[in-house]
C-alpha positions in Angstrom: 172.7 149.7 92.8 173.4 148.1 89.4 170.7 146.2 87.5 172.5 142.9 88.0 172.7 143.4 91.8 168.9 144.3 91.9 168.0 141.1 90.0 170.1 139.0 92.3 168.5 140.6 95.4 165.0 140.0 93.9 165.8 136.3 93.2 167.1 135.9 96.7 163.8 137.3 98.0 161.8 134.9 96.0 163.8 132.0 97.4 163.1 133.1 100.9 159.3 133.5 100.2 159.0 130.1 98.7 161.1 128.5 101.4 158.8 130.1 104.1 155.7 129.0 102.2 157.0 125.4 102.0 157.9 125.4 105.7 154.4 126.8 106.6 152.8 124.2 104.3 154.7 121.4 106.0 153.6 122.6 109.4 149.8 122.6 108.6 150.1 119.3 106.6 148.7 120.5 103.3 149.8 118.5 100.3 148.6 118.7 96.7 145.9 116.1 96.0 145.4 115.2 99.7 142.6 116.6 101.9 143.2 117.8 105.5 141.3 116.1 108.3 139.2 119.3 108.7 138.4 119.3 105.0 137.4 115.6 105.1 135.2 116.3 108.2 133.6 119.3 106.5 133.0 117.2 103.4 131.4 114.4 105.5 129.1 116.9 107.1 128.2 118.3 103.7 127.5 114.7 102.4 125.3 114.0 105.4 123.4 117.2 105.0 122.9 116.4 101.3 121.7 112.9 102.1 119.3 114.3 104.7 118.0 116.8 102.2 117.5 114.0 99.7 115.5 111.9 102.3 112.1 113.1 100.9 109.3 112.2 103.3 107.1 111.3 100.3 107.8 108.8 97.6 105.9 106.8 95.0 104.8 109.7 92.8 106.8 108.6 89.7 107.6 105.5 87.8 111.3 106.6 87.6 113.6 108.1 90.2 117.4 108.4 90.6 118.0 106.5 87.3 115.8 103.6 88.3 112.5 102.7 86.6 109.7 100.3 87.5 108.6 98.3 84.5 105.4 96.3 84.7 105.2 93.4 82.3 101.5 93.9 82.0 99.3 97.0 82.5 95.9 95.4 82.7 94.2 92.6 84.7 90.9 90.9 84.8 88.6 91.5 87.8 88.4 88.5 90.1 90.9 86.4 88.2 94.2 85.4 89.8 97.2 86.1 87.7 101.0 86.5 87.9 102.1 90.1 88.1 105.6 90.4 86.7 107.9 93.4 86.8 111.5 94.5 87.0 113.6 97.5 88.1 115.8 98.9 85.3 118.7 101.2 85.6 119.3 104.2 83.3 121.0 102.0 80.7 118.1 99.6 80.6 119.8 96.9 82.5 117.8 94.8 85.1 118.8 95.6 88.6 119.7 92.5 90.6 121.2 93.6 93.9 118.7 94.8 96.5 119.2 95.6 100.2 117.2 93.8 102.9 114.6 96.2 104.3 112.1 95.0 107.0 113.4 91.4 106.4 112.6 91.5 102.6 114.3 92.7 99.5 111.1 93.9 97.8 107.8 95.1 99.2 104.9 95.5 96.7 101.9 97.6 97.7 98.8 97.5 95.5 95.8 99.7 96.2 93.0 101.1 94.1 93.0 104.9 93.4 90.1 105.4 95.9 92.4 103.7 98.5 90.3 100.5 98.6 91.5 96.9 98.1 94.9 97.4 99.8 97.4 94.5 99.5 101.0 94.2 100.8 102.8 91.5 98.9 106.3 90.1 98.8 107.3 89.0 95.3 109.8 86.3 94.3 113.0 87.4 92.5 114.1 85.2 89.6 117.6 84.4 88.3 117.3 87.1 85.6 116.6 89.7 88.2 112.9 90.1 87.4 110.1 89.7 90.0 106.7 88.0 90.1 103.9 87.6 92.5 100.4 86.1 92.4 97.8 88.9 92.4 94.0 88.9 92.4 92.1 92.2 92.1 88.4 91.6 92.9 86.9 94.9 91.6 87.3 97.1 88.5 89.3 100.3 88.7 92.7 101.9 88.4 95.2 100.4 90.9 98.5 102.0 92.0 101.4 99.5 92.2 104.2 100.6 94.5 107.6 98.8 94.4 109.2 99.7 97.8 112.9 98.7 98.0 116.5 99.8 98.8 119.5 99.7 96.5 123.0 100.7 97.7 121.6 102.0 101.0 119.2 104.3 99.3 115.5 103.7 99.8 113.2 104.0 96.8 109.5 103.8 96.1 108.5 103.6 92.4 104.9 103.4 91.2 102.9 102.7 88.1 99.2 102.0 87.3 97.4 98.8 86.6 94.0 98.9 85.0 91.2 96.4 85.7 88.3 96.8 83.2 84.7 96.8 84.3 82.1 98.9 86.0 83.7 101.0 88.6 82.0 101.4 91.9 84.1 103.8 94.0 84.2 103.4 97.7 83.6 106.5 99.9 86.5 107.2 102.2 85.4 106.6 105.8 85.5 109.5 108.2 88.3 109.6 110.8 87.6 107.4 113.8 89.7 106.6 116.9 89.2 102.8 116.6 88.3 100.2 114.0 87.1 96.6 114.3 89.4 94.0 112.7 88.7 90.2 112.8 87.1 90.3 116.2 89.7 92.7 117.6 89.6 96.4 118.3 92.5 98.5 117.1 92.8 102.0 118.5 94.8 104.9 117.3 96.1 107.0 120.1 97.9 110.1 118.7 97.8 113.9 119.1 96.6 116.0 116.2 99.0 115.9 113.3 100.3 119.0 111.5 101.8 119.4 108.1 105.6 119.4 108.1 106.0 118.2 111.6 106.9 114.7 112.7 104.0 112.9 114.4 103.9 109.8 116.6 101.2 107.3 115.7 100.6 104.8 118.5 98.2 101.8 118.2 96.8 99.3 120.7 95.1 96.0 120.0 92.5 94.5 122.3 89.9 91.7 122.3 87.0 91.9 124.8 88.7 94.8 126.5 92.0 92.9 127.1 95.3 93.6 125.4 96.2 91.2 122.6 99.8 89.9 122.3 101.2 91.1 119.0 103.9 89.0 117.3 106.8 90.3 115.3 106.0 91.1 111.7 108.7 92.2 109.2 111.3 92.7 111.9 109.0 94.8 114.1 105.7 94.7 116.0 103.9 96.0 112.9 104.2 97.6 109.5 102.5 100.9 108.5 101.8 102.4 105.1 100.5 105.9 104.8 99.0 107.3 101.6 97.9 110.8 100.8 94.4 111.2 99.2 94.5 112.5 95.6 98.0 111.7 94.4 98.6 108.6 96.6 101.9 109.9 97.8 103.7 107.1 99.7 104.9 108.4 103.1 108.2 107.4 104.8 107.2 105.9 108.1 109.7 104.8 110.8 108.6 101.9 113.1 109.5 101.1 116.7 110.8 97.5 116.9 109.2 96.8 120.3 105.8 98.5 120.1 103.1 99.5 117.7 104.4 103.1 117.5 105.5 104.8 114.4 107.0 108.2 113.5 105.6 109.8 110.4 105.9 113.2 108.7 102.9 114.5 106.9 104.3 116.9 104.3 101.0 118.7 103.6 97.6 119.3 105.1 94.9 117.0 103.8 93.4 113.5 104.2 95.6 110.5 104.6 94.9 106.8 104.8 96.8 104.6 107.3 97.2 100.9 106.7 98.5 99.1 109.8 99.5 95.5 109.5 100.2 93.3 112.6 100.4 89.6 113.4 98.3 87.7 116.0 98.4 83.9 116.3 100.5 83.6 113.2 98.0 85.5 111.0 98.5 89.0 109.6 95.7 91.5 110.1 95.1 94.9 108.5 93.6 97.9 110.3 92.8 101.0 108.2 92.3 104.5 109.5 91.6 107.9 108.0 93.7 110.7 109.3 93.1 114.5 108.9 96.2 116.6 108.9 96.0 120.3 109.7 98.1 123.1 108.4 
């Protein structure tokens, strides 16, 4: 066979190969720059898994996270004096974040607690036209207080934290031992829950009684109660899921150790706070 004939035959073979590939490609609907349904589904699964992996059960260990930073306008306060605490959430370019999601009926939850986990306050600041926030705050005793800004932006929950110092003589409070019930404003609040283990989801159920009779609990922040859990030592802020109809919560304790539970509930239009110590085993 002459070279010219061989070249012609080779070219014809290439035409047949590309034609077959194009036909096959058209049958499985693969086009440059367009994903197949299977690829989209797999990507969605990957995104969901990635989002789940990012859903850290502990937050509030840093002043910055995910390009957002909590900036307190002042870092000190005077014991026993009521003042205005001002702050903002800044993005990575230093711009004030203005758009926040509604979480538990509010766009911003501010938790203030002393380092020994005394003096707990749950506040709801006011947002101003420039995007900054402010809230009246009175800290009775001296010490170092942790300020948690708990919010959601773009569907992603964040908890950023910084310290606020109150000068004076510090008298640290000893952490109470674990107890199944505590007295709160003439009521008895009982924690009914199995032993918690690190890394496992745990149900925390509470009952409120007065004189042995159940007390009707009103809605508070879109549910029957609100629970904040903090880890002793670093004051890690735990992600707790409430039940809308009962005083039951699902919490994941990431490590063994001692935790402080701050349960808030409403009775007769007034918000009450019950505080428990919880020991978590390995």
